[in-house]
C-alpha positions in Angstrom: -40.7 -26.8 28.6 -40.7 -23.0 29.1 -38.1 -20.7 27.7 -35.7 -19.1 30.1 -36.2 -15.4 30.8 -33.3 -13.2 29.7 -32.8 -10.1 31.7 -31.0 -7.0 30.3 -28.2 -5.3 32.2 -30.7 -2.5 33.2 -33.1 -5.1 34.6 -30.4 -6.9 36.5 -29.3 -3.6 38.1 -32.9 -2.8 39.0 -33.4 -6.2 40.6 -30.2 -5.9 42.6 -31.0 -2.3 43.6 -34.4 -3.5 44.9 -32.7 -6.2 46.8 -30.1 -3.9 48.4 -32.2 -0.7 49.0 -35.3 -2.4 50.3 -33.4 -5.1 52.1 -35.6 -7.7 50.5 -34.6 -11.3 51.2 -33.1 -13.3 48.4 -36.0 -15.7 48.4 -38.6 -12.9 48.0 -36.7 -11.3 45.1 -36.2 -14.7 43.4 -39.9 -15.5 43.8 -41.0 -12.1 42.5 -38.8 -12.2 39.4 -38.8 -16.0 39.0 -35.0 -16.4 39.0 -32.9 -19.0 40.8 -31.1 -17.8 43.9 -27.8 -18.8 42.4 -28.4 -16.4 39.5 -29.0 -13.5 41.9 -25.8 -14.4 43.7 -23.9 -14.6 40.4 -25.2 -11.1 39.5 -24.1 -9.7 42.9 -20.7 -11.2 42.5 -20.3 -9.7 39.0 -21.5 -6.3 40.2 -18.9 -6.1 43.0 -16.1 -7.4 40.9 -16.7 -4.8 38.3 -17.2 -2.0 40.8 -13.5 -1.8 41.4 -12.9 -1.3 37.7 -15.6 1.4 37.6 -13.8 3.4 40.3 -10.4 2.8 38.8 -11.5 4.0 35.4 -12.8 7.3 36.8 -9.4 8.0 38.3 -7.7 7.1 35.1 -10.1 9.4 33.2 -9.1 12.2 35.5 -5.4 11.5 34.9 -6.0 11.3 31.1 -7.8 14.6 31.2 -4.8 16.2 33.0 -2.4 14.7 30.5 -4.4 16.0 27.6 -4.4 19.5 29.1 -0.6 19.4 29.6 -0.1 18.2 26.0 -2.4 20.9 24.7 -0.3 23.5 26.5 2.9 22.1 25.1 1.4 22.1 21.6 0.2 25.7 22.0 3.7 26.8 23.1 5.3 25.0 20.1 2.7 26.6 17.7 3.6 30.1 19.1 7.3 29.4 18.5 6.6 28.2 15.0 4.5 31.3 14.3 7.4 33.6 15.5 9.9 31.7 13.3 7.6 32.1 10.3 7.3 35.8 10.9 11.0 36.2 11.2 11.5 34.2 8.0 9.0 36.3 6.1 10.6 39.5 7.3 14.0 38.3 6.1 12.5 37.2 2.7 10.9 40.6 2.3 14.1 42.4 3.2 16.1 40.3 0.8 13.5 40.9 -1.9 13.8 44.6 -1.4 17.6 44.4 -1.8 17.1 42.3 -5.0 20.1 40.2 -4.1 20.7 37.1 -6.2 19.5 34.0 -4.5 22.6 32.1 -5.5 25.1 33.8 -3.2 28.6 32.3 -3.1 29.6 30.7 0.1 32.0 32.7 2.2 34.9 30.6 3.5 
């Protein structure tokens, strides 16, 4: 009994590409690579079923990229606001430090 040949994903694609691009009949491809016709049909079915996912993923990647850019812009704006607030806070601390006011000021009611 002979061992069954295992084809890698790259090999399967190459076989299917040869079948489609050269319009080789299924019987010729199967004889050339010593595979059963049902196996070739199974590979074709898997290829076309996953083709939809491939095209869908590229669209979702574009959407994800757009979302990332939007979020980066929001983060940049927030960082700018935080930097401005920190500068104002430092200015006020420096001003109070020059006045040498006590830190425990009584509350004004």
